[in-house]
C-alpha positions as a Markdown table, in Angstrom:
| # | Residue | x | y | z |
|---|---|---|---|---|
| 1 | Met | 26.2 | -1.1 | 14.9 |
| 2 | Thr | 22.6 | -0.4 | 15.5 |
| 3 | Thr | 19.8 | -3.0 | 15.9 |
| 4 | Ser | 18.4 | -1.9 | 12.6 |
| 5 | Glu | 21.7 | -2.3 | 10.8 |
| 6 | Leu | 22.3 | -5.7 | 12.5 |
| 7 | Leu | 18.9 | -6.7 | 11.3 |
| 8 | Lys | 19.5 | -5.5 | 7.7 |
| 9 | Glu | 22.8 | -7.5 | 7.7 |
| 10 | Lys | 21.2 | -10.7 | 8.9 |
| 11 | Cys | 18.4 | -10.3 | 6.4 |
| 12 | Ser | 20.9 | -9.9 | 3.6 |
| 13 | Glu | 22.6 | -13.2 | 4.8 |
| 14 | Val | 19.3 | -15.0 | 4.7 |
| 15 | Leu | 18.4 | -13.7 | 1.4 |
| 16 | Ser | 21.9 | -14.9 | 0.1 |
| 17 | Val | 21.6 | -18.4 | 1.7 |
| 18 | Leu | 18.0 | -18.9 | 0.4 |
| 19 | Asp | 18.7 | -17.2 | -3.0 |
| 20 | Leu | 15.7 | -14.9 | -2.5 |
| 21 | Asp | 15.1 | -11.3 | -3.5 |
| 22 | Thr | 14.1 | -8.7 | -1.0 |
| 23 | Asp | 10.5 | -8.4 | -2.5 |
| 24 | Thr | 9.7 | -12.1 | -2.1 |
| 25 | Leu | 10.9 | -12.1 | 1.5 |
| 26 | Glu | 8.8 | -9.2 | 2.4 |
| 27 | Arg | 5.8 | -10.5 | 0.8 |
| 28 | Glu | 6.1 | -13.9 | 2.4 |
| 29 | Ala | 6.8 | -12.2 | 5.8 |
| 30 | Val | 3.6 | -10.2 | 5.4 |
| 31 | Arg | 1.7 | -13.2 | 4.3 |
| 32 | Val | 2.7 | -15.3 | 7.3 |
| 33 | Tyr | 2.1 | -12.5 | 9.8 |
| 34 | Leu | -1.4 | -12.1 | 8.2 |
| 35 | His | -2.1 | -15.8 | 8.5 |
| 36 | Gln | -1.1 | -15.5 | 12.1 |
| 37 | Gln | -3.4 | -12.6 | 12.9 |
| 38 | Leu | -6.2 | -14.3 | 11.1 |
| 39 | Arg | -5.8 | -17.7 | 13.3 |
| 40 | Gln | -5.7 | -15.5 | 16.3 |
| 41 | Arg | -8.9 | -13.5 | 15.6 |
| 42 | Glu | -10.7 | -16.7 | 14.6 |
| 43 | Ala | -9.8 | -18.4 | 17.7 |
| 44 | Glu | -10.9 | -15.5 | 19.8 |
| 45 | Leu | -14.1 | -15.5 | 17.7 |
| 46 | Phe | -14.5 | -19.0 | 18.6 |
| 47 | Arg | -13.9 | -18.7 | 22.3 |
| 48 | Val | -16.3 | -15.8 | 22.7 |
| 49 | Gly | -19.1 | -17.5 | 20.6 |
| 50 | Gln | -18.7 | -20.6 | 22.4 |
| 51 | Lys | -19.9 | -18.9 | 25.6 |
| 52 | Tyr | -23.4 | -18.6 | 23.9 |
| 53 | Gly | -23.4 | -21.4 | 21.5 |
| 54 | Val | -23.1 | -18.9 | 18.6 |
| 55 | Lys | -20.6 | -18.5 | 15.6 |
| 56 | Thr | -21.5 | -14.8 | 14.8 |
| 57 | Ala | -22.6 | -11.5 | 16.2 |
| 58 | Asp | -25.9 | -11.9 | 14.1 |
| 59 | Asp | -26.3 | -15.3 | 15.9 |
| 60 | Leu | -26.0 | -13.6 | 19.2 |
| 61 | Glu | -28.3 | -10.7 | 18.2 |
| 62 | Asn | -31.0 | -13.3 | 17.4 |
| 63 | Leu | -30.6 | -14.7 | 20.9 |
| 64 | Phe | -31.2 | -11.3 | 22.2 |
| 65 | Lys | -34.3 | -10.8 | 20.0 |
| 66 | Lys | -35.7 | -14.3 | 21.1 |
| 67 | Asp | -35.1 | -13.2 | 24.8 |
| 68 | Arg | -32.8 | -16.5 | 25.3 |
| 69 | Ile | -30.2 | -14.0 | 26.6 |
| 70 | Glu | -30.5 | -10.6 | 28.2 |
| 71 | Glu | -28.8 | -8.1 | 26.0 |
| 72 | Lys | -27.2 | -6.5 | 29.1 |
| 73 | Asp | -25.5 | -9.8 | 29.6 |
| 74 | Gly | -24.0 | -10.3 | 26.3 |
| 75 | Arg | -23.7 | -6.6 | 24.9 |
| 76 | Glu | -20.0 | -6.3 | 25.4 |
| 77 | Asp | -19.4 | -9.8 | 23.7 |
| 78 | Tyr | -21.8 | -9.0 | 20.8 |
| 79 | Phe | -19.6 | -6.0 | 20.0 |
| 80 | Arg | -16.4 | -8.0 | 20.5 |
| 81 | Leu | -17.7 | -10.5 | 17.9 |
| 82 | Asp | -18.7 | -7.8 | 15.6 |
| 83 | His | -15.3 | -6.2 | 15.8 |
| 84 | Leu | -13.5 | -9.5 | 15.3 |
| 85 | Glu | -15.6 | -10.4 | 12.3 |
| 86 | Ala | -14.8 | -7.0 | 10.8 |
| 87 | Glu | -11.0 | -7.6 | 11.5 |
| 88 | Ile | -11.1 | -11.2 | 10.2 |
| 89 | Glu | -12.8 | -9.8 | 6.9 |
| 90 | Ser | -10.1 | -7.1 | 6.5 |
| 91 | Ile | -7.2 | -9.6 | 7.0 |
| 92 | Arg | -8.8 | -12.1 | 4.3 |
| 93 | Lys | -9.1 | -9.1 | 2.0 |
| 94 | Ala | -5.5 | -8.0 | 2.5 |
| 95 | Leu | -4.5 | -11.8 | 2.0 |
| 96 | Ser | -6.4 | -12.0 | -1.3 |
| 97 | Val | -4.2 | -9.1 | -2.7 |
| 98 | Leu | -1.0 | -10.7 | -2.0 |
């Protein structure tokens, strides 16, 4: 028996024990996965922002403009923050349609 077949068999057993249909299980699995991804992105956003005392890429950009931080020193983190914010927005949007 292949791994895929074994997994399908185990999922069928779980569905039977919990009296769930496949659609419900898949939807809940995706929801849990997305929440996990959201928490990871938010935690990383917090860690990166904490280095500069900011919460967003815009906040960091304002520190550049006010010459409180050299852009060359925080440029990589600025792009990381921006990317994380975009990912968080996408995940939240995906969660809203579930």
